[in-house]
N, C-alpha and C positions, 0 to 999 in steps of 0.2 A: 146858320148851318155849323159854325165853329162852336167849340165847347170850351168854357173857361175851366172845366174840370180836367182837361187834357185828354178826354176820351175822343178817339178818332171817329169822325162822322162817317157812317157807312152808306154807300149808294144803294138804291133799290137793285135787288139782284146780286148784292155782294156775295162773292164766293170766297171760301176759305179752304185752302188745301186742294185735294184732287191733283190735277196737274197745274202748272203755272199759268199765269195770264197769257203767256206767249202762245198757248194753244187755244185760247178762248174763242177766237174768231173761226178757226177751222174745226174745233172740237177735239176732244180726246181721240187720238188715233186708235183704231182697233188693231190689236197685234195681228201681224201677218202669219202665214202658216208656221206651225211648229215643226220641229225635227221629226221626219216621218219614220225614223229608224236609224240603225247604225250607218255611218258614213266614214269614208276615208278621204283625206285631203292632204295637200301639201302644207297648208297653214290653217290652223284653227284659231280664231280669235274669240275670246270670252268677253262679251260686253259690246254693245252697239251704241256707245257714246262717241264723243269726239275722237278719243284715242283709238278705239277699235276701228271706226269708220275711216279715219285718215290712213291708218296702217293698211287697211284692205285696199284703199284707193291707190296709194303709192306703190304697193306691191303689184297690184293688177296693171297699173299703168306701165310699170317697168318690165314685168313679165307676164304678158296676157295669157300664157299657157298654164300659169299656176292655178291649181284648184284651191279656192279659199272659201272656208265656211266660217260664218260669224254666228255666234249663239247669244241670245238676249233673253233675259228672264221675263221682261215686260214688253216694251216696244222701243224701236230705235229712237234715241233721244229722251228716254223716260227719266233718267237720273239728272245729275248736275248739268249735263249738256243741254237740257231743255228747261232748266230752272234758274240758271245764273243770271247775273245783272246785265249781260250783254257788252262786256268789256273784252275786246280783243286787245289785251294789254301786253306790250312788248318789254316788260320788265322781267328780270330773272326770277325764276320760280325757286327761290331758295336764297341762301346766304353766299354773297361773293367771297367773303372771308373764308368760309368753310370750304368752298370749292377750291379756292386759291391755296389753302393750307396743305392740301394733298397734291394739287397739280400745278401750282404756280399762278401768279397773276395773269400772265398772257392767256392761259387756258380759261380762267374765269371771265376775262374780257371777251374772249372768242364766244363763250356761251351767251354773254349779254348781246353781242352783235348778232348772233344767230336768232336770239328772241326778237330783236328789232325786225330782222328780215321776215320772221314768221307772220308778222302783221300784214306786210305787203303780199306774202305768199297766199294768205287766205283770201285776200281781195282779188288777186290774180286768178285763182282757181274758181272763185264764185263767178267772176265774169266769163271765164273761159268755158265753164260748164253750165251757164245759164241758171245759177242759183240765185234767186231773189231773196235776200236776207236783210234788207234795209241797211247794207253796210255803208257807213260813212266815216272816212278817216279824218275826224275832227280833232284828234289828240286827246290828251287828258289834262285836266286842270286840278292841281293840288292847292287847296286853300287852307290858310291858318286863320283862327278866329280868337286867338288870345296870345299873350306874350310868349308863353312857353311853346306853343304850337309854331309861332313865327320863328323862334330860335331853332326849332327842329327843322323847319323848312329851310332855313339858311344853311344849316349843317348838312341836310340832304343834298343841296345843290353843290356845296363844297366837296362833299365825299364823292358824288357822282363825277366831278371834274378830276378828282384824284384817280378815278377808275377809268378814265378815257372817254367820258362823255364830253362832247363838244358843246360850244355855245349854241349849236343847232339842235342838240338832243334834249336840253333842259334849259328853259329860259325863264329867269325871274321876271315877273311883270310889275311895272309901276302901277300904282293905284288906278290911274286913269284908264290904262289898257286892260287891267283886270275887270274894272266895272263896265268897260265897253263890251267885253266878252260876256260876262255873267255877273249879275249883282247878287251877291250873297250877303245877307245881314251880318254885320259884325266882322266882316273879313279884314284882317290886318296884314295879309300878305298872300301871294300866290305865285306859283310857277307852273309853266306849261311845257308839255312834251308832245311832239308830234307823233310818237310811237304808240298810238292807240286808236282803235276804231270802234264805232258803235255797231252793234249787230242785233238782229232779232234772233235770239239763240235757238229757239225751236225751228225756225225757218231754215237756219243753217244746217242743223242736225238732220231734219227730214229731207232737205234738198240734197245733202250729201249722201244719205241713205239711198235715195232714188237713183243718183248718179252711179253709186257703187253697184247696185242691183243691175243697172243697165250695162255695166261692164262684164257681167257674168259672175259676180260674187254671190254666193248662196247665203242669205240672211234668214235665220230661223228665230222667230219671236215667240213669246210665251214658252220659252225653253230654259228653265233654270239649270245652271251647272252646279252639281252637288259635290264634285270632286275633280281635281286636276292631278294627273299623275305623270311622272317622268318617263322617259323611254324605257320600254321593256320589250325585247324582241324587235327593236328597230324603230318603234313609234311611241310618241308621247300620246296622251289621251285626255279628253274631257268627257266626263260621265254625266248624263242627264237621265231624267226619268223615262225618256222616250228612246234612248239608245246612246251609244258611245261613239264619239268622233275620235278617230285615231288619225294622227298627223305627224309629219316630220317635226313641225314646231307647233306648240300650243302657247299663245301669247295672252296673258291676263291683262285686261283693260277695264278693270272693275272700280278703280278710284275709291270713292267713299263707301262703296259696298264690299270692299275687299274683306272686311271683318266677318262677313257671313260665310266665307269659305273655310272649310276645316283646316286648321293649322295656321291660319292667317289672322286670328282675332286680334292679336297685338301688333300686327305689322304697321298698319296705318290707322290712325284715330279718326273716326267719322265725325268731323266737326260740322255742327249745324249752322246754317246761315238763313236769314229770313228776308223777305221782300214784301213791300206793298206797291200798288200802282193806283194812281188817281184816275178820276174821270177826266176827260179832256179839258185842258185849260182854255178859257176864252182868250180872244186875241188881245184884249187889254191887259191881261195878266202876263202874257208873253212879252208885251211891249215893256212892261215894268221890269221883268226879270232879264230879258235879253236871251241868251243861249241860242243865237241864230247859227253858230258854227257847229252846233251838235257836239261840243266836247263832252267827254266823260268827266264826271265830278267826284273827287274824293277829298278828304280832309286829313289833317295831321293829328287827330286825336288818337289816343291809344285804342279806344273802343270805336274803331273807325266806321265810316259809312261809305256807300258808293251809290251813284245815281247816274241816270241818263234821261235826255229828252227823247221820247220815243217818236217813231215816225208818224204816229197819229196824234201827237200833241199832248201827251200825258207826261207825268214825272214818275219814273220807276225808281224806287228808293229802297236800299237794303242796308243791312247790318246784322250783327249777332243778336239772336234772341236767346233761346235756351241752348247753350253752346254744345252740350255733350250729354248723352243719355247713358246712364249706368250700364256697364257691361258691353259697351260698343253697340248698343241697340240702335235700330234706325226706324223712324216712323215713315213708313212708305207713303202714308196718306198725305204727307206734306202739310198737315194743318199747323197753323201759327196760333200761339196763345194770345188771348186778347191783350194781355199786358204788353206783349212785344209789338203788336199792331199799334197800340197807343204810344209806345216809346218811339217807334219809327215815325209816327205821325207828329210827335212833339219835335223830333229832330228836323223833319222836313219843314214844318211850319216856322221853326226857329230860324232856319236858313232862308226861307221864303215867306215872311209873314203875310205878304199880300194875297197869297192863295188861300189862306185859312177859310175865308168866307166864299171862295169861289169854286172849290172842288170838294169831292168826297173820296173816300177809299173804295175802290171797286173790286179789288182782288187782293188777297194776301196768300202767301205760300212759303214753304220752307224746303230746303234740300241739304244734302251732305256733300262735303268735300274731304279729300283724303289729306291727312297731315302725318308725315313721317316724324320719328322722334327727334331728328335734328333739323326738321322743317326744310329739308332740301329734296327736290324732285330727283327722280331716278329713271333711267331707261336701261334695261338689263336683258341679256340673252346668254343662256348657257347652251353652247353647242353640244355639250356632252349629254345633258338631260333632255334637251329639246324644249325647255321651258323658259319663257321670257315674260317680262312685264314692264309697264311704264305708268307713271303717275305720281301721286303724292304732291300734287301741284299747289297746295296751300292757298287756293283761291285764284291762281293765275292760269287756270287750265284751258281757257279758250285758245289762247295763242300757243301755250306750251304743248298741248296735245297735238297740234299740227307738227311742230318740231319733232315731237316723239314719234309720231307716225312715220316721218321721213327717216328718223334715226333707226327705228326698228326695221324698216325696209332694208337699209344698208347692212344692218347686222344680220338679218336673215339671208341676204344674198352674199354674205361674206365679202362685201366691198369695203375696202379701207378708204374712208372719205374724211373730209374735215368734220362731218357730223359724228362719225364713230369715234373721233378723237376728243369730243367734248367732255368736260370733266364730270358730267352727271352720268355718263355711260358706265355701267358696271358698279355704280355706287351702291354699297350695302351698309346699313346702320343698324344699331341695336333696336330691339323691340321696345314698345311702351311697357311701363310698369303694370303689374296685375292690379286688379281691383282690391281694395277701394282707393288705392293710391292714384290710379289714373283719373278716377272721377274727382277726387279731392283736389288734385293738382290742377286740372283744367278749370274747375269752378272757382278755385282760389285765384287763379290767374286773372280770369275776367272780372271777378269782384274787385280785385285790386286795380285793374285798369279803369273800371268805372269810377272807383274812388279817386284815382289819380286825375282823371279828366275833370271830375267835380272840383277838386282842389285847385287845379290849374285855371279853370274858368273863374273861380272866385278870387284868384290872386293876381297881382301885377308882376309877379316874378317871372322872369324868363327862363328859369331853371326847370328841367323836367322833374316831375314829382318822384321822390324816392320810392314811392309805392309801385310805380311802373317798373322800376329797376328790380325791385324784389319779385315782381311778376315775371319778368324776363328770366330771372335766375331759376325760378321754380320749374319752368317748362323748357328752358333752353331756346326760347323764341328769338 
């Protein structure tokens, strides 16, 4: 079943693109009713992914009298919210140093603690609202597989300590405990943090959409927004082909799809990420690997990977494929190139060689995430124009979107809270460069990262490859 050529063996019925594997059992959702005509609301939310749904949820829970309209081009959970790797990761969605440079270290540490809390908040709401999304708070395991990665792992632990992480927040693991948790081929070091949970992403998105509808929020699907306008005559507006929604506030929650709105093409770069999922592993393979505690798995490579053990006993494995399309274009079909599927398979079987003859690849897909120019997330509301937005999560969006939803709630309600004092609130950065500089910079960055990883794997040196440092300078990562 395995292939010496490195080609990924595909299962009968293999699917590529469309929606993600997370929708495979239930099928692709049919969009709900589209906007039937002009509407007025207190709050209009553009985008029915995690950010938009959490914002609507918390606003409606705080103020049941508010009329809230959510507009979605496809169906709730169509974008990154239904395509991601299922990491509810409580790590800061941005650079601690950059947040601290403007607001001080205590503010950056407060944002980190708020992100830790978002993991437990998502679990709490899922239980309280009866959302079955396979949530398991098993933490996240970071593994190193060569000398340079091990040095970066040690530096990561030391740096986290300097930013207030305690011995309970990030724990270096001795080899015996590391292998008792999860046996990764070639592992030279590992650290575990409890601040992460596994989730079935689409189940969380669809369950949250159902709860929000039950609270009285109007969600209109199959309704693209073609323009967002600031207040004129007392109301902001979101224009669709089927009518205009006017509201006191219009909140943009479009993340990786932001570039499709007029005037926003260079705000956030739509970064592509790809995944494969295997057929279920037999019991003998799980006995060999471990993974009984359902930790999320990441590594210390520059061209990093992310993985989970799914509730039905598969490995879902992701990483960067074709990272960026010229002109901020987005492939809505989510199809993954064969070379990317093969590369992900090679990485997966390199970490878990024993599965190469046991499983096949059953589904591959891709999606986009939003990346600001300084790689730091934001939550913004302008009371004068009535426009707001949140996002730019750089791959940390499952937990960050929950924190953003609660933050936008407090901003809309004009409540001064610890959330509205966090350093990502009101953050604005310069836009990405015009093409072709944007395309050249992103592709150069990832080519350098791939080369840096290859050099580090082939070397016994504990030093990070200079190529990775050049890549960091190119894009400010």
